[in-house]
C-alpha positions, 0 to 999 in steps of 0.5 A: 471522515476520509481524506480527499486525495489531491490529484497527482498527474504523475500517476498517469505516466507511472507504471506502479505506485502505492498510496499510504492511508495518509495520502503519501504516494510511493512511486517505483519502477518494476512490479508491485510485489518486489517493492512491497517485500522490500518495503515490509522487510527492508533491503537488508533483510535477506543479507542479515538473515543469511539468506543471501551473501553479498554487500549490505544494500543500505548504510546501516551496517556500513557504520560498523567496522568490519570486525565489529560487524562480525561480532554484532551480526547475531544481535542486529535486528534483521528488520532494521531497514524495514519501513514498517513500525513495530506494530505493523511488523507484528501484523506482518509476522502473523500475516506471513504465518497464515498467508502465502501466495504470489502477492503476499506482501502486496496483499499485506499492504492493501488488506492489512495496512490499507494502502491503495495499489495503483496500476497504470500498465493497462488502464487507470486502476486503483485497488483500495479497501477505503471505506469511503472511496468516492470521498477519498478518490473524488478527483480520480473518479472525475478523471475516469480512474477505476476504483476497485474494492477487493472482495477477498477474505485474506486472513480470518484466524490469527494467534492474537485477536489484536492482529486479526484481519476481518473481511471488510463490509463494502456494502455499508456506505456513509451518506457522505460517500453516497453524496460524493458519488452523486456529485461525481456522476453529475460532473462527469455527465455534463463536463468534458474530461479536459475541464474536470480539473476545475472541479477538483477538491 
């Protein structure tokens, strides 16, 4: 069963954020794609691969003496500062082999890892692949956030069936999600916006 996300008022003022499948909120300034790339690859990826020259961004390599760093450069894991686990890094490698575009890393977080993408620049919008959105975002629906289910098929063919991404079936809905939607409609039809936090779950 889906978790119900507690309402976080900070998202109303925040320009951008992601919500992990477990409900952790990752707020940041700037645009989604640079944050997603940095989250997936790690801040030192470009330096460790030699794509950029300059100081290492994290403290991982600073623990090595300069001479030692030069000797060990070839054996350093270029993903050592990534926030992804090994399995998710494997998915990312397959994703990068099969997908390229303006939102490559942002789409990876949303479509492959089931992160929710929060956009507050124009309106209150969350893009999510959650199977039971009315349960997960019950409190956000009450506060008139718009929840969008993406319809794109991002990646169908991969080298390994273990990392094959399929299009989600958004037509299937659980009875619990239908019940949650009915409850949301009932509350929003009779309770003013300012009083709706009383109905948070």
